[in-house]
N, C-alpha and C positions, 0 to 999 in steps of 0.2 A: 504493499500499500504506500509506504514512504517513498520507495522508488518511482512509483507510478505518479505520485504527487510532484516530485522533483521533475520529471519529464514533462509533466503538464505545465509546470510553471516555466521551464525552459521554452516549451512551445508557444506559450502566451507572449514571452518577451520576444521571441523571434518574430511572431506575427505582428507585434506592436512595431517592431524595427522596420519590417517590410511596409507596413501602413505608413510609417512616418516618411520612408523613402518615396512612396507613391504621392504623398502629399507635399513633399518638400518644395515643389515648384508651383503650387497652387495659389499662393498668396497674390494679393493685389500687386500689380506691376507699378514700379516707380518711373518717373521720367528719367531718361538716361542722362549722365554727365557728359558733357562734349568739351569742356575746357577746365583747367586748372583753377581758373578764378571762381567758378561755381563751388569749389571746395571751401570758399571762404564764407559761404552763407551760414547763418546760425543754425546750430542743431545737427550739422553734418557729422557722421560717424566715420572716423578714419583709423584704419588698422595699422599698426607698426609691429615690426618683428623684434623679439627680445634680444636677438643676436646684434642688433644696431642700436644706434642712440638717435633714431630718427624722431623719437617723441619730442626731442628738443626742437628739431627742424620744424615739425608739424605745429607745435605749440607756437613757435615764432611766426610762421607763414600764415597759420589759420587759427587765430586766437579764439575764434568762436566754435571750434569743432570739439567733439568729444573723442578723446584717444582711447583706442582700444588695443591691448597689447596681446600678442599671440606667440606662443613658443614655437608654432609650427606653421610654416608659410602655406603648406597645402590646405590647412584649415581655414587660413585667412582667404585663399582663393575661393574656397567653397562659399565662405560668408559673403564675399562680394557677389558671387553667382546667385545666392539665394536672397539677395537684397538686405541681409543683416548688416552689412558695411556699405558706405557709400564709396568708398575708395581704399585701397591698401597701397602703401608706400613701400617700395623694396627695390632690389636690383633688377634693371631692365632685362638683362641676360637671363636671369633665373626665371622671371615671368614669361619671356619670350619662349624659352624652353618647355615651360608648363603647357602653354598654349599649342606649340608644335606638337606635343606628345599627347594631345587630345583633351585638354582642359577647355571645355566649351562654356560658353554663356558669359565670358569676360574678354575685355579688350584693354590694350595699354595706350594711354593718351599719347598723341604725338608730341606733345610739349612736356619736357622734363622739368625737374625742379631746379636745374642748374647746378646741382650738387653732385658729388660722386663718392664712391666707396674707394678706399685703398685696401687692396688685399696683400697680404704678406704671411710669412711663416713666423709663427710664435715660438719662442725658444724658452724652455725650461731653466730657471735660474739654478736648478739642481741637475742639469743634465750630466749624464755619465761620460760624455765626450767633452773634453776641455775645448774652450775656444769654439763651441759649436756655431755661435752666431756669426763669428768672423768667417768660419769655413763655409757656411752657407752663402754668405755675401760674396765670397770669392767664386764660389760655384755660379751663382746667378750671374756674376759679372762676365764669366767665361762663356756661359751658353747664351748669353745676350750678345757677346762679340762676335761669335761664330754663327749666329743666325738661329741656333736651335730653339731658343725660347720664342722667338716669333714664329718659327714653323709649328711649334707645339700650340701657341695660341690660334693660328690659322686652322689647324686641324680640329682641335676640340671645340674652340669657342666660335668660330665662324663657319667652317663646313659641318661641324657637329658630328664629326665621325665618333665612332664608339669602339673602335678596335685598338687594343693596346699594342705599340710597336715591341719588337723584339728588343729587349734591353739586356745586354751581357752582364750578369751578375759578378760581383767581385770574386776573383779566385782566392781561396784561403784567407777569407775576411778575419782582420784582426780586431775589428770593432762591431758592435751590435747596436743598431739604431732602432729606438722604439718611437713610432709615429702615431700620434692621435689623429683621427679623422672621423667624419660622420656618416659618410655612405648614403647620404640623403640629399646632397646638393648637386645635381646634375647641371652642367657638364663637368664640374670641378671634382667631385667624388661621389660615386654612385655604383649600384651593383647591376651587373649583367648576369642573371643566374646567380651563383655563388662566388663570382670573381669580382673584385673591386676593380674599377676602372675610373678613368677622368684625368682631367689636367693635372690635378695636384697629386693624384697617385702616381701617374708617370714622372712628375717632377721629383717625388720623394724617391722612387726607384732610381732614377738617374743620379741623384745626389748620393744615395747609398753606394752606388757602383763607383762614383767618382771618389768617394770618401774611403772606399775599400773596406766597407762594412756590409753585413747582413741586415735585413730590414724586417721589422715586425709591425703590423698595423693593429692598433686597438681602436674599437668603435665606441663613440660616445655621443650622447646628446650634447648640443651646444651649451646647454646649461651647466654642464659638468666639465667640459674639455679644458677650459682655462684652470679650473681648480686641479686638473689631473696634471697639468703642466707645473703649476706651482708646488705641488707636493712631490714632483719627481717621478710619478708613475710613468710619464712619458718624457721623451727627450725634446720633442718639438711638435707642432701642429701644422699638418698640410690639410687644410679643410676648408678653403675659400674663407678664411678668417678675416673679418673686416677689423681694421685698425681703429679703435676708438681711444680717446683719452684715459678712460678708466682702465682699459687692457694694457695700454701702455704704462701704467703705473704698476701693473701686476707682472707684466712680462716684457722682455726685450723682443724687438721685432726685426726681421730681416729686412733688406730692401724690398720695394714693392715687386709683387709678382704680376699684378693686374690691377687696372683702375676701371671701375665700372660706374655708369651713370645711374642715378637714383630716378626712378620713374614711377608713375601712378597707374594702378589698375583699377578699372571700373566696371560695371556690369554692362553687358551687351556683346556685340561682336563687331568685327571690322566692317562687315558688310552693312549691318544694321545696328547702329549704336543703341537703339531703344529696344532691341530685342531682349526677351527675358532669358535666353539660353537655353530653351527647351528645343531640343532637335526634332526633326520630324520622324525620325525612326521609332517604331513602336516599342513599347515597355519591355515586351518579351525578347526582341532582338537586341535591344540595348542591354538587358540583363545577360544574355548568352555572350555578347561581346565583352561585357564587364567580367564575367566568369573566366573567359578565355585569356584575358590580359592578367587577371590576377593569379590564376593557378597554372595554366597551361604554357603560356608564352615563357620562354627561357627556364622552363621546369621550376617555376616559382613554388609550386607546391613542396619542393625539397626544402625551401627556406622555412616554410611554416612547419615542416616536420622536424627540422633541426631545432627550431624554436620550441616546439612542444617537448622535445626530449630535454632541453635545458630547464624548461619551466618545471617539468615533472621531477627531474633530479633535485632541484633546489627544494621543492615542496616536500618530496618524500624524505629527504635527508633531514631536512628541518623539523618535520613531524616526528621522526623517530628520535633524533637526538634531543629535540626539545621536550619530548615526553620522558626521557631518561633524565634529562637535566632538572625538569620541574618536580619529578617524583623523588629524585636524589635529593634536592634541596629540602623538600618536605620531610624527608626521613631525618635530616640533619637537625631540622628546626622543631621537630614535634615533641622533643623533650622539654622545650620551654626555655631554651638558653637565651637570656637576655641579649647578649652579644650577637648570636648567630641570627635571632629573629629581627633585630634592629638593622643589621646590615642587609638582611633579605628584604625586609619591607622597603628600605631605601632604593635598592636596585630594581625591585619590582615596580616601585612608584616611577623610578627614572625612565625605565624601559616603556612601561605602558603609557606614560605622559608625553612621550617624544613622537613626533610624526615619523612614520616609517622611513621615508626617504631622507629625512634629516639623520637618522640613526645610521642608515647604511653609508651616507657620505661621511659622517664623523668616523665611522670605523675604516672606511676605505682611504680616505685622504688624510687622516690624522693618525688614528691608532695603528693601522698598518701601512701608513704611508711610506715608511722607511724600509718595507720589506717587500720582496717580489711575491706577493699573494694575489692570485687571480680575483677578479670580480665575482666569479661563481663562488669561489671559497669564502669570500667576504659576506656575500648574500646569505649563504648557509649558516655561517656565524650569526649574522644579524637577525634572521628570522628564528634561528634556534633560541636566541635569548628572548625574542618575542613570544614564541610558542612556549618555551619553558616558563616564563613569567605567568602565562595564562594557565598553564597546567598545575602550577604550584597553587594558585588561587582556587582553581577547581577542586583539587583534592583536599585543600585545607577546609573549604566550604563543605564538601560532601561528607568528610570525616566528622564535621561538627554536626551533622544532622543525625548521627547514630547515637543513641542513647548511651550515657556513660555506663549504665548498668550492664550493658553488653560486654564491655571490657571487663568489668568487675566479674561478670559470670565465667568469663573465659579464663581469668585468673583462678577462679574457684575450681575449675576443672583441671588446673595444673598447666595452663598455657603459659609460655614466656611472653614477655611483652611484644616480641617480634611476632611470634606465631599468633598472638591474639589480634595483631593488627591484620596480618595477611589472610588469616582464615575466618575471622569472625567479623572485624570492623569494616574492612575494605569491600568484601563481597556485598555488605549492606549499603555501603555508600556508592558504589559504582552506578546503580540506577539513577542516582542524582547527579552523577558526574557526566554521564555519556552524552546526554543532550547537549550540554554546553561544549563538550569535546568535539562533537560532530560540527556544530556551528563554528567553532574556532578553526576547524580544518578548511572549511569554506572560506572563512575570512582570510586565512593565510593564503590560500591559492590565489584570491583576487589581489591581495596586497603584493604578491610577487611581480605585478605589472610594473613596479617601479624600478626594477633592477637595471634598467637601461641606463640610469643615471651613474652607475659604477661599472661600465664597460662590458655588460652582459647582453649577449644577443638572445634574449628570450622570445617567447611568443610575441609579446606586445611589440618589442623592438623590431622583430621581423616583419610584423604587420605594418609598422611606420616605414620601413625600408621598402616594401612592396608598393605602399601607397605613394611613396615619394617617386616611384617610377611610373605608376599607372595614372597618377592624379585623379584617382577614383577612390571615393571613401567607402563605398557601399560594401562591396565584397571582403575586403581586407578587414574592416571593422566587424562585420557580421561573422566572418570566419573565426576572428579572435574571440568573440564573445561566445560563440558556439563551443569552441574548444574548451573555453574556461568552465562552461556549464558542464561538459562532459568529464572534465578532470574531477570537478568537485563531486559530480554524481558518482563517479567510479570509486574515488576514496571513500566516500560516505558509504557506499554500498559495502566496501570491505569492512569498514567499522562496524556496520550493522550485522554483517555476518559473524563477526568476532564477538559482539556484545553479549549473545545468549550464553556464551561458554562462561561468563562471569556472574550469571543470574543465580543468586543463593537459592531461589526456589526450585531450581533444576538440580541441585546437588542432594545426593542421598544421605541419610543419617551416617552411614559408614564413611562417607567422604568427609563429612564435617568433623567427625570424632576421630579421624586418622591420627594415630600417635597419641591418643589420650587413653590413659588407664580408667577403664569403666568397671573394673572388678570391685 
């Protein structure tokens, strides 16, 4: 019955998402914006990306506008298409790429804001290679002088080719270069299947070969990539990174690798600026095309499968280790030691009161910042602490529901304190513990969606990467949601199958009195 109810809830959520998709373009149409001057009208909603400091530019140019911040440019494009934003300010090349790759219902104004972004390589102050910034600058100077850099810009940024050239790796590399990138900013850093490609990826590989180093790429959200460089987790950032005053305070930057105009995206199309963006193709054919782009093209289903494996690994290990940790701490504290209980209560309060993403970032960038520990391992540690704190509270509350007389009766029968706990008290407490335990499993699986902040390519991150290539939110988001429902249902099903084994009502009198002298 419980499994059937879980499947019913999952079906209802999926149906609601499908309905939302069908109705997403059905609102009243707004008049199209045809010039930058119109953005100065009071009440306009203008989006900016958190990866830039465009909020200052927009506030200066359009003081009457409401500024809306987005972590994800793809989400901002969709908001413009649906009319929830009047405009989005961002790099012209990025927005052109989105439109070329199938982002419909939006257009770029012919007039730019007259400003530009400078892109460069961010260098870690704790880089493991001495003089890394100077080496990068020397390399950029050489490939600028021999025409290689201009040829790369023409191939990736003008002709929009997507094939990586053959780059001869360094023989017997004496150095190891760890590069941070995003994998979501075409044409600079993006995935084709499971392979990273793009202008910055080629630049990093060429630099590693020039340096005589092997190269390793780590994938980050832009919200965490600068912190990763500050902590020394990566040596440098090749990721279409915009140079801003705040970033220059945090990191040294190389000479510019590219300069890009700041443009404005609005609703409509190049042919019909007032168009709502709803194409003429039928819903079913559009759905099939979206499915093909999301799963079939470039074998992107493999990326989802890889993400599921990572998410399941983190969740399973965290549940197992967290259960052992929480129960072990309960055993240490159950005797009532004031010191042990005070320390435990403090750490439980600390872990439960901190946002999950903040805890993970503290662990990754501060606690383990000086160690070579993978994001997956740090995620397991973080979620083990979270789940362990929850298990400790569950067991403590569950044991408290068992009458003290049960323990006294067990002592009267000759049980030791440990045997009384395991054979009398816990079996009666488990029916009170298990519902909360199942709910905590579901909550933990959903919480793992934030591990992309610490360079983990989990299910959610893979969905973001695919969405950055298809510029279509529907199937990537639906696929991620459905898989999370399935993972939660499977793990809950396993717990439900184990739970009856601990039901005290199913134990025989012989099992209960095993080891007790009844003569």
